[in-house]
C-alpha positions, -999 to 999 in steps of 0.1 A, spaced: -640 65 239 -612 96 233 -617 131 251 -595 148 229 -582 182 247 -556 188 231 -566 212 205 -543 236 212 -516 213 198 -537 202 164 -572 205 155 -590 179 125 -602 190 98 -635 206 91 -661 181 70 -668 219 50 -631 224 41 -625 190 36 -655 194 8 -635 227 -4 -604 211 -2 -616 174 -24 -620 191 -56 -591 208 -62 -571 167 -50 -587 154 -76 -603 174 -106 -585 207 -105 -554 197 -96 -529 219 -118 -500 240 -111 -511 275 -108 -482 289 -128 -490 271 -155 -501 289 -186 -531 261 -195 -566 259 -190 -560 237 -162 -533 253 -148 -554 284 -149 -582 273 -131 -558 264 -99 -546 295 -102 -585 309 -99 -589 291 -70 -555 308 -51 -567 344 -61 -603 337 -46 -585 320 -16 -562 350 -11 -584 378 -16 -608 357 11 -584 359 35 -576 394 28 -608 408 32 -615 383 65 -584 399 81 -588 437 66 -559 433 45 -556 438 4 -548 404 -15 -514 413 -22 -502 415 13 -512 378 20 -479 349 16 -494 318 18 -466 293 38 -464 257 44 -465 260 79 -471 288 111 -432 285 117 -423 289 83 -441 323 88 -427 332 116 -394 324 97 -404 346 69 -413 374 91 -384 377 114 -359 366 90 -369 383 63 -373 417 80 -340 410 103 -320 409 65 -336 432 49 -331 459 71 -300 452 79 -284 449 45 -302 486 44 -281 495 78 -312 500 93 -302 484 126 -299 452 148 -322 447 170 -350 428 179 -372 429 206 -390 394 218 -403 384 249 -397 351 269 -428 331 266 -427 333 228 -431 297 208 -401 280 204 -406 291 164 -401 328 172 -377 324 205 -350 295 183 -350 323 154 -345 350 176 -316 326 188 -306 320 152 -300 354 145 -282 364 174 -254 337 173 -250 331 134 -257 367 118 -247 393 146 -286 405 157 -290 415 193 -320 406 210 -336 416 240 -364 391 258 -393 412 275 -405 392 308 -440 388 321 -461 392 352 -472 363 367 -501 361 348 -481 362 317 -487 393 303 -460 413 283 -463 448 297 -462 471 267 -441 498 287 -416 473 287 -420 471 253 -413 508 246 -383 508 274 -362 480 256 -369 503 218 -336 514 211 -321 530 182 -309 505 157 -346 484 169 -360 473 138 -382 446 149 -408 437 177 -421 400 174 -447 395 205 -473 369 204 -512 375 200 -521 346 229 -500 323 244 -498 289 230 -499 267 268 -515 294 292 -542 309 270 -530 348 280 -540 375 259 -513 397 247 -522 436 246 -514 431 210 -534 468 200 -513 481 223 -483 474 218 -485 476 176 -494 514 184 -460 514 206 -437 503 171 -461 526 152 -449 556 170 -412 549 173 -410 538 137 -402 498 148 -422 468 124 -447 451 148 -450 411 141 -471 390 158 -476 351 162 -514 349 161 -516 310 151 -537 304 186 -557 335 179 -585 318 155 -612 331 180 -600 366 184 -603 396 162 -578 396 139 -579 426 120 -547 441 109 -558 476 112 -572 474 147 -538 451 159 -517 480 139 -501 451 129 -470 450 97 -468 414 101 -490 384 110 -486 348 113 -519 322 110 -518 284 104 -542 261 98 -536 230 119 -553 251 151 -585 264 129 -595 229 116 -580 234 85 -555 212 68 -518 208 86 -493 221 68 -508 255 58 -502 288 66 -500 328 61 -483 355 66 -499 389 59 -476 410 55 -485 449 51 -479 468 18 -441 481 17 -429 465 47 -394 453 34 -389 420 40 -362 394 16 -374 354 10 -360 328 30 -368 300 4 -359 310 -37 -365 294 -67 -393 298 -88 -408 335 -71 -442 320 -66 -457 345 -39 -446 374 -49 -412 361 -50 -415 360 -14 -419 324 -15 -409 300 -40 -426 262 -47 -453 250 -62 -487 263 -43 -507 238 -25 -538 247 -39 -561 221 -18 -541 231 16 -546 268 5 -580 271 -6 -590 245 26 -569 270 45 -589 301 36 -621 282 43 -612 269 76 -599 309 87 -636 323 67 -656 296 89 -636 301 122 -639 338 121 -676 338 115 -688 309 142 -660 326 163 -685 345 191 -703 323 194 -680 296 197 -663 313 222 -690 320 245 -700 284 243 -662 272 252 -663 301 276 -683 278 298 -670 249 296 -634 265 303 -648 281 336 -666 252 345 -633 228 344 -617 255 362 -637 252 389 -637 215 392 -595 215 386 -595 242 415 -611 220 444 -579 195 442 -559 207 469 -524 224 460 -537 234 422 -523 269 407 -537 283 375 -513 295 352 -520 324 332 -546 353 332 -578 344 347 -601 369 324 -574 377 300 -572 341 283 -583 323 252 -621 306 253 -608 266 252 -572 268 272 -567 258 304 -537 254 326 -525 241 358 -499 232 380 -503 204 402 -476 207 429 -460 171 438 -460 156 407 -446 155 372 -472 163 344 -456 134 325 -467 106 350 -508 128 349 -505 131 309 -496 92 309 -527 82 337 -549 102 320 -544 87 288 -557 54 304 -585 70 310 -590 79 275 -582 115 280 -557 132 257 -543 160 275 -509 183 274 -480 193 296 -467 221 276 -465 229 237 -472 203 217 -437 210 200 -419 203 225 -439 183 248 -415 148 246 -388 170 262 -382 163 299 -372 201 304 -398 219 323 -420 244 304 -403 281 294 -436 297 295 -443 283 329 -408 293 346 -411 329 328 -442 329 348 -414 328 379 -428 300 392 -393 271 404 -386 241 378 -404 219 403 -440 237 398 -433 238 363 -427 202 361 -463 202 373 -481 218 344 -506 205 325 -527 218 295 -567 212 283 -576 228 254 -611 226 243 -630 226 210 -656 228 188 -670 186 197 -660 191 233 -692 189 257 -699 186 292 -697 156 295 -661 157 286 -652 183 319 -677 159 341 -651 138 331 -620 148 334 -635 164 370 -640 129 383 -611 112 370 -580 137 375 -586 142 418 -578 99 414 -549 103 400 -532 134 421 -539 112 450 -528 81 439 -497 100 422 -487 123 458 -485 88 474 -460 80 452 -444 114 454 -411 125 466 -414 156 465 -432 180 488 -437 223 474 -456 243 494 -469 276 491 -460 300 516 -471 337 525 -465 365 499 -464 336 472 -432 321 476 -428 287 473 -409 261 494 -395 225 478 -389 196 499 -372 160 492 
């Protein structure tokens, strides 16, 4: 029997979400842009979903733009605002952090290399926290956008978004946050001081290929996809009605159940951390308390993460060695490296992310199986890493 502990990569679709979607796959299949009875019913479903999402995050319906993924939402936010403000002569400087998802980092890199923007990458401390003072210090006269994630997808650290957003607002800089991993956190954009916020469906038990961007009224932004002018002219293409309906339902459920589920998962998370830390030479990555309720990320010294994953998989345990989008790469995690640890330690990182079906039995299985795997792999490892005083590391090969 499989033990799935990779929910930060993808979740299954909640049965209640699927039930909501089925109607718009088989019966109400119209195009919302068609001016006929079938099309108008589809449009009504999209409108209701938009109203539902807006109500959940404290926004207005016209501030909700449905997209095909979190990545698309991020691209629209960063490229859309950057291009709109560059054209108006406002500036070309962007601030982000070194631990962002590649959807943010690669978009910023593209704007640097291809469109002449300047990007400042703010570092983090050893627990993955962005210092709001560092963000404020990075602001220049031509800074137009700040993009800092709400919670990190690899190490689970929850960032001080409300404070950073307040700084951005005070300095008259647009603020975007990638909240794809924050489904169990408070998503009220007014409290978060967010001008733009990204969410997606596949992390909250909704359908894959769905997402949204909150765009605060009055925020200058240009589309990155052109065509029929759907989504208030910001995202052309026939609306994915089943996906939009499913995304809205998934978000509704996630926010309604978040406190109860967070409490349950925190207990399981802490039990797993306690069990893993009994293994010699194991480091917890991320903040010990300011972290997502379902995230456990550790570095197991002397061993490659890929070897750990393969051995865990043989026992039916599904985990990850980093973000799912880059787990096929042999490069060490950029997030773990940003914490200030050597590449040899970053290579040994392992991420467990818990979900709705996770039980204490799953946790006990990992705690029982992993120490044996570690012992066997360390006997074969050519690398020995010693943790010295003052938190420094010594690598012996």
